[in-house]
Phi, psi and omega in degrees: 000123179291154178289106178235156178303151186303316186294333174289318178294322176291318184293324183273352181078019185271353181238121175275113186278000174269358184237165183240015180263013176254161178244129007287172183294145183259065174287164191292335178291311179294327175301312179300316175297312178305319180300315180302318183294317180295331180276353180079014176298142181059025187057031179080357183283151177228123182221111180253181173205150170247119187242073180288154166276135180269058185239024180167187177258154185288146173248180178308323177299320176295329182303316180298320181284326177294312179301310183298317182286319180286321180292316176295327174297310180300320180290339177254014177070028183254207180224154182229132178262154164255116183229118181276124180270075183265063179257006182228089188285355177287341179234007186254144186217147177303327180304318183285329176297313177297318181294320182291323179294319177302314180295317184292319175296327183295321180295339179105014181254151184223121181270004179054238179263017183263060178254116186231166174224146169312317182295347175292337185251019183304317184295315181293325179294317180300313182296323176292328176294316179296323175306315182287329174293313183298331176277005180069026179253010175204153178209161183272126186254139173240008173292145179289176185294324180297317181291325176300315177300320181294317180292337183288340182082195183236183178289343180244357178236139179288159174277181181240149176292138173293150174294353180252006185296324181262021175312143181292149183307312185297321177296318180297319178294323178295315173304317186291320176297328175290320171304316183295322184278357179080026184281346185238152178286162174307135177082357182291312180224160168222157173259133181237149167286139182261100184241280181197110186282351177252010176303140171297335171275108189294343176290344179268356184272075176053063184292159181278135181256321183223154172218155181276131178218101179275069188225143178289134179270147186292344178239320184261005176062229178260015182299325187239143171238002166240136184233140179292151174276159184302317187296338181265310185292325190293303179300317185300312182300319179301312179299317178301323184270357185067033177294123184265334182223112180264098188270119185236162172285163189297339179298343185259009175303316183288347185270343187302317175307316181292324180302310182290326181298314184294318182295317179296313183289335178261359173057052180255175181301136186273092170287154179252122177269130180231130186254136175235164191295145174287144185277133169225150185222142183289157175062022175203177177243140183238078182199117179301327174301312180284331175293325180294319176305312174303324175289313180298325184273354183075019178293332172228167185281348180164184178291344179256010175298133187300348178278346184281160176264019179285156179297321179291332176282325176298318180300314181299327181279348176113001179292152179254156179294322183303315184294312181300320181291322172299324175297312175311314185293323182284327176294319180075190179240126181240176177255350179237132179305136174207172181247124175270137177289128178309330183302328178297314181293318179294324173298325180290319181287327178300315183293321179289314183286333175305323183271340190246330188283140177285150177263136176224161175251134184214138182251117187275320179234087191291138168235127182289135179232128177247123183265108193292326182271013173258123178299150175303137172087344182279135180229126180254123178259121188254151183280134178225135178289144174273335173194112184293337181275356186221107188283343177282352184292334177081203182223170176227172176255135167235141186282131170249125185217177185299325180246130180228173172236134173238174179286136181299323181289352181267013178225134171222134175285325178234079187284156168280179174296148181069014170268108186259359181279204190279138169208177189296124177088354181265151175251137177225172177255145168262136187302130182064005187237242191235171168277136173233153181233135178278132183242342184202147175241132179245133180239164176272185179299337186268000184086004177280136178292121184240349176198143178247142171255129187224172167228160179234158178261109184294344179281000185253017180303133188090353172105008183227151179253132181307323182280001174087001182294152182250152165240159184253006183209145174238127188244147172269167194190163172219155175281139175290339184282331186240348186301148170254146173287152180205152169259137182235131179248122181259118182252142177238180175307137180296326178247141171290321184278139176302323180231088180298339180292341180274090182258122178297156182306130177084004183261173176237137178299341177281353182293336183264017174296138182279116180293343179255027180291342177224125170235130187249119181255128181249160179069024178287164181236127180225159182305148181297332180303335180290349171301330182270000180301152173264150174301126181093342182295133180264140175225157171262117170282117188300135183067004187247315188142192177258133186226159174219158183280126183277149180295346179285357180290165174217176182306321181252013183209095179280132182231124184243138172261140172276120177291309185194140172299171178280331187288127182264091177300318182298315180300322179293320179302310178301314183296315178297328182288345181261001178283000000 
């Protein structure tokens, strides 16, 4: 079946909504939207929104929500808004607004002319709050925060009415206007909805609608000193924009009755809230609050540290938007919270780069090799393929000279069984080059091997011997005459524990930070063609993994980040699972 928008497939009868073997996926969110479209609800229109808070940078968990909102709208021939939930000026910055828009565009999604902010609606939200006060459905509370919590009750005990719950409407209006005019200090008053203090749903026990915050807002400046709470601003903003399907994480399921209450009491457009499982991933934390702590504590170098799960960190590490979108599709949308293995994300980028990344040779821990039967100053240029998965990628020239570098781990003087790489008296193949044999080992005064003396067989150019003899290892290498120096950063999981959230009593979630999450190698040797690489461009260092050029580089100092090793843990897990 060709990939067609959902609404087209439904209308033509080409999509059976009871099966899951069609593309796109028929997850329960899309099923619910399809049901509404089939019933003619909202005249068959679909309008979604992605509503981030500009208080940090987006992470891979947000990517799943971004993909769901934008792609579901597209599949049904609808639209998706980008709306910033900027109702908490104490934590929000223009930097985060711009950074989040950059991340969403990088993923490949476009909100066109539908960029909104909750702050766009501050005047309307205020008027709706006044309307609820006039109708006796909201009141000004002057209990302090501790007393409010006490009056609210618990999950097993009902709450109690505030002594200010039945304050006269006229007095409520006067006090709320005073809050608006800045007559009171932070925390002196809040505006609460008057619903039901005995409700089994604690979110319905007279929730706060407005609080005083005498803080400058990143867009409205000091125009306002009261700000709406998310539970009030969100449904009203959805209604103002005509959002038909408000897709939220599962934590908002208990808030849905409150979402609907505001829309019903204000007689606004009835958006439908649908909740899906919150995204979690192993060996990291998916929370802007916790990620901000890592940045503030200096555990990482910033929001774009390649060990972070933020989209800008993944981009710096060499991840592609195609791989992240593929990952989102494979994770899918669920109804139950679960943890996704990071190995799946790594498998997605590995699969993408295997097809697209150019191959290059780099020696991370160099060991000098002198080919004694190559004359001084002589350089032989060999043909090397750029990508065996893409015949159109062509070839490049690599220099073969008297002095080379190989990987230190590719030589052992006294090797164990099944070590097939280079040792004294053994012959191996150089990638794209010749057979070489080690004839002498040179050590320094400490007994460390510092140089190998070898010979090469000029009849084995291209990696095969005319007499048919075989070798059991092929090594990558670079020529000392042309190689460039580079710094290479090897990244591992930020947390040693698969689930850092599982903290023992008295423990700290940061206790499981992996002390070996970053290893920096200096004096690495790389092919000269990498001088022309672009920042963020991914290449495969043969036998090593996928790497990309880091923004820290300069003209005379190349810096590479390892995106992912070659070994595909996820593929191995999947293979074992099918046995």
